[in-house]
Residue frames relative to the residue before (quaternion, step in Angstrom):
aa qw qx qy qz dx dy dz
M 1.0000 0.0000 0.0000 0.0000 0.00 0.00 0.00
I 0.3529 -0.7239 0.5583 0.1993 3.55 -1.08 0.80
L 0.0835 -0.7823 0.6171 0.0152 3.55 -0.85 1.06
D 0.1578 -0.7805 0.6042 0.0292 3.54 -0.62 1.26
V 0.1206 -0.8306 0.5423 0.0384 3.61 -0.55 1.16
R 0.3912 0.7170 -0.4834 0.3151 3.58 1.19 0.53
T 0.6357 -0.5178 0.4187 0.3906 3.54 -1.37 0.14
P 0.6493 -0.5091 0.3767 0.4211 3.62 -1.20 0.38
E 0.6202 0.5484 -0.3411 0.4453 3.61 1.04 -0.72
E 0.6628 0.4906 -0.2975 0.4813 3.59 0.99 -0.84
I 0.6419 0.5356 -0.3166 0.4481 3.56 0.98 -0.89
A 0.6229 0.5643 -0.3317 0.4284 3.59 1.04 -0.80
E 0.6433 0.5248 -0.3182 0.4576 3.59 1.18 -0.52
G 0.7310 -0.3371 0.2174 0.5520 3.58 1.28 -0.26
H 0.0196 0.7918 -0.6082 0.0527 3.54 -1.08 0.78
L 0.5894 -0.5661 0.4311 0.3824 3.54 -1.27 0.29
E 0.5531 -0.6211 0.4500 0.3253 3.54 -1.01 0.89
G 0.8318 0.2124 -0.1809 0.4799 3.56 -0.91 1.00
A 0.4504 0.7077 -0.4508 0.3050 3.60 1.22 0.06
V 0.2791 -0.6791 0.6382 0.2316 3.53 -1.33 0.40
F 0.3044 -0.7924 0.5163 0.1138 3.53 -1.14 0.71
A 0.0948 0.7373 -0.6661 0.0609 3.54 -1.16 0.78
D 0.3294 -0.7744 0.5144 0.1646 3.57 -0.36 1.29
F 0.3946 -0.7431 0.4940 0.2193 3.60 -0.46 1.22
K 0.7051 0.4768 -0.2681 0.4512 3.59 1.04 -0.73
S 0.5530 0.6196 -0.4031 0.3845 3.62 1.22 -0.15
E 0.6078 -0.5818 0.4163 0.3447 3.55 -1.21 0.61
D 0.7497 0.3917 -0.2200 0.4860 3.58 1.07 -0.64
F 0.2134 0.8211 -0.5062 0.1549 3.61 1.21 0.48
R 0.6783 0.4787 -0.2989 0.4706 3.62 0.82 -0.95
D 0.6280 0.5316 -0.3369 0.4577 3.60 1.02 -0.75
K 0.6364 0.5199 -0.3245 0.4684 3.58 1.01 -0.84
L 0.6448 0.5178 -0.3237 0.4596 3.59 0.97 -0.83
Q 0.6389 0.5450 -0.3296 0.4315 3.58 0.99 -0.83
E 0.6286 0.5474 -0.3305 0.4427 3.61 1.19 -0.50
L 0.6158 0.5704 -0.3372 0.4263 3.60 1.24 -0.39
D 0.5579 -0.5801 0.4759 0.3547 3.55 -1.28 0.46
K 0.3393 -0.7927 0.4778 0.1680 3.57 -0.50 1.21
A 0.6575 0.5215 -0.3090 0.4474 3.61 1.22 -0.31
V 0.5643 0.6099 -0.3782 0.4081 3.59 1.27 -0.18
D 0.4726 -0.6210 0.5368 0.3207 3.58 -1.24 0.49
Y 0.0995 -0.8017 0.5884 0.0331 3.59 -1.00 0.87
V 0.1737 -0.6915 0.6900 0.1246 3.49 -1.22 0.77
V 0.1256 -0.8252 0.5506 -0.0020 3.53 -0.43 1.32
H 0.0773 0.8024 -0.5891 0.0566 3.59 -0.94 0.85
C 0.1490 -0.7425 0.6432 0.1136 3.50 -1.37 0.32
R 0.7387 -0.3407 0.2651 0.5177 3.61 -0.84 -0.88
S 0.8343 0.1517 -0.0520 0.5275 3.59 0.89 -0.89
G 0.6027 -0.5682 0.3579 0.4311 3.60 1.22 -0.34
Q 0.5608 0.6227 -0.3927 0.3788 3.60 1.19 -0.32
R 0.6939 0.4490 -0.2813 0.4876 3.61 0.81 -0.93
S 0.6523 0.5070 -0.3307 0.4562 3.59 0.97 -0.77
E 0.5978 0.5463 -0.3661 0.4584 3.61 1.06 -0.60
K 0.6737 0.4757 -0.2826 0.4899 3.58 0.93 -0.92
A 0.6265 0.5410 -0.3398 0.4466 3.58 1.01 -0.76
V 0.6404 0.5114 -0.3270 0.4705 3.60 0.96 -0.81
E 0.6235 0.5269 -0.3366 0.4693 3.62 1.02 -0.75
I 0.6603 0.5014 -0.2987 0.4726 3.60 0.92 -0.92
M 0.6493 0.5206 -0.3196 0.4530 3.58 0.93 -0.89
T 0.6262 0.5235 -0.3315 0.4733 3.58 1.04 -0.74
E 0.6427 0.5222 -0.3116 0.4660 3.59 0.98 -0.91
L 0.7043 0.4746 -0.2600 0.4595 3.59 1.03 -0.82
G 0.6062 -0.6203 0.3328 0.3700 3.57 1.26 0.09
F 0.3203 0.7275 -0.5452 0.2662 3.60 1.09 0.47
T 0.2168 -0.8211 0.5225 0.0761 3.56 -0.82 1.01
G 0.5490 0.5966 -0.4040 0.4236 3.60 1.24 -0.23
N 0.6430 -0.4982 0.4046 0.4180 3.54 -1.33 0.12
L 0.1283 -0.8014 0.5832 0.0346 3.59 -0.75 1.08
V 0.0422 -0.8168 0.5745 -0.0308 3.57 -0.60 1.15
N 0.2655 -0.7207 0.6173 0.1705 3.56 -0.93 0.96
A 0.1736 -0.8239 0.5354 0.0661 3.58 -0.35 1.26
G 0.5416 -0.6341 0.4031 0.3771 3.60 1.23 0.03
G 0.8017 -0.2526 0.2198 0.4952 3.53 -1.00 -0.93
L 0.7501 -0.4255 0.2775 0.4235 3.53 -1.34 0.19
E 0.6859 0.4800 -0.2984 0.4584 3.59 0.81 -0.93
D 0.6314 0.5232 -0.3210 0.4739 3.59 1.04 -0.82
A 0.6584 0.5080 -0.3040 0.4648 3.56 0.97 -0.88
A 0.6335 0.5246 -0.3285 0.4643 3.59 1.01 -0.78
E 0.6655 0.5060 -0.2961 0.4620 3.55 0.96 -0.89
S 0.7200 0.4608 -0.2698 0.4433 3.58 0.82 -0.96
T 0.7347 0.4017 -0.2387 0.4918 3.61 1.10 -0.62
G 0.3882 -0.7251 0.4773 0.3095 3.57 1.16 -0.52
L 0.5007 0.6552 -0.4234 0.3752 3.57 1.28 0.22
P 0.4749 -0.6766 0.4800 0.2938 3.59 -1.07 0.67
I 0.4172 -0.6451 0.5768 0.2776 3.51 -1.30 0.48
V 0.0538 -0.8015 0.5955 -0.0109 3.57 -0.77 1.07
K 0.3169 -0.7338 0.5684 0.1948 3.53 -1.29 0.45
């Protein structure tokens, strides 16, 4: 599953097809993560890879057991997954 941790403004500029969203900068970020299936594999990305790296660390702390991959920025994530960027 693709997890996009960018802001709504960034997402409006384009996102990976089929991604789920959890704004890393929002106050309820951890709550949003808790709503996700912890056993699923996630490819996590943001704009540059910094927020997604921290998100993967938080997901590990929260007990996610699937494979967690920091795919870096949007373009890198699109290239590594083969998914199109949509608006």
